[in-house]
Each structure stands twice: as structure tokens, then as C-alpha cells.
N, C-alpha and C positions, 0 to 999 in steps of 0.2 A: 821267443818268446813272442806270444802275439796277444796284442790289446786291442780292443775297437768294439762296437757297437754295429751290427749290422744293419746299416741304415743308406750309407750312400759310400760309394767307390770313386776315387781318383786316382788312375793307373797313368802313369808316363813313360813310355816306351823310348828307346832311342835307338836309331838303325843309322848304321852308315859304313861305307866304305874304306874307312880309316882303320888301322890295325890296330889290334887292341879295344876297339870299342866296346865291345862285350865283355871284355873284363870290368868295364866302368859299369856295368849294366846293374849291378846290386845297389846304386847309386840312386834309384828311381822311388820316390816318395808315394806313398799313399793315404792322402789327409783330404782333410775338408775342416769346414766348420763345425760339421757334425759329428764326424768321425776321424779318430786316429788310427791305423794301424802302423804297428812297428814290428818290422820282422828282422830278426838276429839269431846267430845260434851260439850258444853259449858250451864252454866245453869244462873239462873238472876244475879249471883255475878259474871260471868264472870270466874269463876275459872273451870280448863278443868278437865273433867272426862274419863278413860278409857274407851274403847268399849264397850258395856252392852255384857253380856255371850249370850243374845240371838243373838247378831250379830255375835259370834265368833262362834256359833252354825252353823250359814247360810252359814257359810266360808266355815266349816267344810263339809258341807252337798254339797256344790257345787264341792269342791274337790272330794267326792267320785261318784259323780254322773259325772263328766269327766273322770276320772281315775280307771282305778279296782286296786285290790291290788297289783297285779303282776309289774303293771307298777308303782305304787308307790314306790316300794320297786324297781327299777330299779337305779343301780349305774351309770349308762352312759346316756350322752346325745342325746335327740333324734330328730333326724330332722323331718321337717315335710316332708312328703312324698307325690309324685305326681302322677298324672297317666295321660297316654292320653285320654281326654274326652272333654268335651264343655268346662270347665271352663279351661282348660288349652289352648285349642283352642283362646279362648275371652282372654287370657293375652296375647297373642300377640298383641291385637290392643293396650293393656292398656300400654304393653312395650314400644311399639313404639311411643304414642305418649307421655310417660314420656320423653324418648330420646330426641325427637325433643322439648322439653320442658325443658330439663334438667337446660342449662345456666341460667334458671332464676331463679332456685333455688340455686345456687352455691353457698357457702360462700368461707370466704377470702383465707382458704387452698385451695379449688378445683380452685378456680382461681390463687391462685402461681402455682399449678400444671399444669395448661393449658397453663400459660406463659415460666412456662419451657418446655414443651415440643415442643410450639414455638418455643423460642428459639434455641432448640436442630434440629429442623428443617431445621430451617434457615441458621444455621451452617454448616449441611449437605447439604444443598441447595447449598452453596458457596463452597463446595466440589466435587460437582457432576462429574464435569469432569475428575477432579485430579483422583477420586476414581475409576471411572468408566475404565478409562487407567490402574489403577493398575491391578485391575482384567482383563481386555483384556489381560496385559502379562503375566499373571500367569494360566493363561487355559491348561489343562494335560487332556488326554483322559480318565485318570481314575476316575478326577473330573466330566468331562463332562458326565459319565458313571452313578456316584453318585447324581447327579442332574436332569437327565433325569429319570432314572428308582425307585428313591427314593423320593429327595426332591418335586421335582415339582408335582409328583399326591400326595404326603402327605398333600399338600394344598387343593386337589378336594376330588378325589377317594376315595385316603385312608383314609383322615378325615370323610368323608361318612361312610366308612364302618366299623370304629374304634367305630362312633357313633352307627350306626346302628347296630351293634354286641354288644355293653354294651345295649341296650334296648333289644334286642332278649335275650339276656342270663339272664336279671333282670327278663323277662317276665316267661321263663322255669325256671330260677331256684327260682321264687318267692322271689327275693331279691331287696327289694323296694329300696335300698339305689341304686343299680346300674341302677336303671331304672329312679330314679329320677336324677341321675346325668346324665344319657343320654339325658333324657328329657329338663335339662336345658341347657347343653351344644348345642344341635339341636339348642335351641330356640336363643341362644346368635349366634352360628354360621348364621342361617339365617336371623335376623333381621340386623348383622354385614354385612353380603353381600346384604341385600338392600341399607343398608346405604352408602356402598362402591358405589354401582352402582350411587345413587345419587349425591356423592360427585364426582367421574370421569363426570361425564356427568355434571357438573355446570363448572368445570375446565377443561378438554380437554386438557389434556397436551399430549405433542408429546412422546413416547416411545424412547429410546436411540437408537433401531435397528431398526427405522422406516423411517431415512431417513440418508444419507451420505454427508456431514460430519454431527453427530447428533447434534441437538439443546437444550440443557436444559432450554433456555429460552422460548420455545415455547409453546404459551398456548392458545388454543382457545377460552377459554368462553363457556358460557351455552349454547350460537347460532352456535354452530359449526356443527352440525349434528351428534355429538358422533362419531367424526372420529378418535380420539385419547381417549385413557382411560388409561393413564400413573399412573396418581396421583388420589386416594392412591393407593397402592398396594392391589390387593383383597387376594392374596393367603396369605400374611403376616396378614392381618387386621383378616381372620376368624380364623387362627391359633392360633393366639394371644387371640384371643375371647376365643376360645376354651380352650386353656394352662390357662386363667384367672378365667374361672367357676371352672376346674379341681383342680384347685390348691387351692380355698378357699374351695373349694367342700371337698376335702381330706386334711385339713390342720392339721389333725392329724396324716398323711401318708406324711410327706415331699418329700419324692421321686418322688411322685406324680407331684409336683407342679415343681420338679427339673428339671425332664425328658421332660414334658410336654411344659416348658419354652424353654429349651434348643434345642427338636424339633423345636419350632416356630422359634428361631432366626437365627436355622441354615437353614429352609424353606426362611427366609428374604433375609439372606446371598445369597442362591443360586438365587433368583430371581434377585440382582446384577449382579451376576457371569454371569447368562445365558445373559446377556443383555436385559432383557425385563423390568427392572426397573433403575431409576437412587434411589440413596441410599437414597436422601430425600422423596423418594414415600415410600420406607418401613417402615421410621421411622415414617412418618405420620399414615401410614397403622397400624404398631404396635401399636399408642397411641389411635387410632380411635378401633380397637379390644378389647384392654385391658378395654377402660371407658365402654364399651357396654357390655362386658363381667361382668365387677363389677358391674353394673348397674343391671342386668338381676338376679344376685346371690345375691346381697343387699335385691332386692325386694323379693325375696323368702325367706332370713335370717330373716327379720322384721315382717315375718309370722311362725315365728317357735316357737316349746317349747323344753325347755333345763329341764331336771330334775335331780337333786345333791342330795347326800345324806347330811343331816344336822344332827348336833350334839352339844349342850349347856350342860352346867348344868342342864337345866331343863327338857332335855331329848333328845329324837333324832328323826328324821323324816328325812323330803326333803325341797330341794328348788326349786321351779318351778319357771321358768324364761320364760313369757309366752307373745310374743310382737306382738301387734295387727295391 
């Protein structure tokens, strides 16, 4: 009987030189949090039997066809690497569509997260003028130079340079990991930028430096001709999208995520300091960038492979985690 949803699979294979090990091969498990597959064969008396040796050998043959001996004995998790090709370009359209309909697929925890972000944004909205006044009172020449020469371009040309540099390095050094990280980050940044422009055009919020006195309650709406574009912060959204992908992709190197999110946070603060955005703009921008970055990375991760060493009293081998 076969039960399950075709979402993700965990295959455990045991290889050994010990006698009769293959007879125990039917004990393998195919399961994870999302999926449970249960294989057995029932006879006329409804008594379960183990998978036949024939099927055991079929599975072994499939493994040997999929992976060479060097890969089977790898003791590290292998990412699914991507390259700049037709499939990568097409994936932009697929991911853009998934972003648009993502709320339709949200579960309870995701709605709770959305409610939390909305609550924080509304709280920031209520304090927009107070926080703006605080930053205006604490401006210095040194801070002005830092934001102008480093933090402002970090959300545009510097970010493009970092992602482009990673990609070029990956190609030249034949480093598939870096190339993949660059392409995923670039995709997250571009998609976030597109959706940021869409949100800006829908809300048409006036920037704090656009009028005197500034009015945080000035919203033009979708039919105002795109005269104002304060909500949400584009610098913030794209840097947080990049930080999310890099932090997730290099999750085994904690310093990458810490540095990426720290820089993204500084960019967000600089937008308020420079009087380009209200604080609620950057909070919403950070939420948008994080959400899109997480979706892009999660879609990639669901197609990935992981191979880890396995050992038991019956023998040694590998555990193959293959998400479809």
C-alpha cells in the first residue's frame, strides 16, 4: 500500500559487506515532516510482507545510476547548483507568480507572522513624526558622510556590485556554490525591486522631505500618477531580500547572515536619517524583502539534495534526502 503526498522524500540505503545485509534492506524508511510513505505488500489473508528482494535491487540500481561512488561517500550536504540558463530565466516568472498568490497558501503560522509585521508597521506609523524629529536633531557631518558614501549606495550600486562580483568569481573559480548564491540573491533582489515598485504605485505615500511641514498621513493612492513613492522603502526591501537569501544559503556560516542583516539594518536606518523615508516605510520594506527572499530560497531548497553518512548494526552507508 502506498500512502503519501509527493512533496519530499527521505531515502535511507544500507550498504555493507556483511552477509545477509540486503535481506534487511526492506527496513528502510521513507519519511519526513511533510510526507510519509509506507510500502508493504499484502496477501489474501491481509498479512503484511516485506518488500521483495527484487524491489530492493531496483532501488539500489537507481541509486547507482544517480550517483557515482565518490558522491555516495561524500560526508557533506550537497546543494543543488544552478547556472545562468533558460531554466533560471523562466524561474523568475514562476517565482513572481508564486509571490503574488502566496497569501492564498499561507498557513496559520504565516498569518500570525503577517499580523505581527502589520502590527509593528502600524506602531511605527503612529510614531513616524516623533522618530523623524529625533533623527533630525541628531544629525552630524560624520554621519552624513557615512550615509551618503556608503549606506545609500549599498542599497543600489554597491549591492549590484557585490552580487555581480560573487557571480563572476563563481564563474572564474568554477565555484558552483558562490555562483548559485549570487544567482539566487540576484533573483530575490530583482523580484523584490519589482514588487516594491508595485506597492509604491498602489499607495503613493509622500516622502518626509517632499513638503514643509511634512505630512506622514499623505497617501495619494493608485491613481495619483506616481508622484510620491515613499511606501515602501526600496533600499530597505532589496537589502533585506539579499540578506535573507545569503543568510539562509550560508546557514552553516553564521557570520554571513549576521553581517548581511546588520548591513541591511544600517541601510534601513540611514533612509530615515537622510529624511528619505518614514520609519514605517522601512519596517514594511524589511518585511517585504524578507518575505520574498525567504520564498526564493525555500523554492530552491525544496529541489535540493542532501547526502549524509549512515551507520547501524547492520552496516554503513548514506542517507539521501531528495526533495522533489
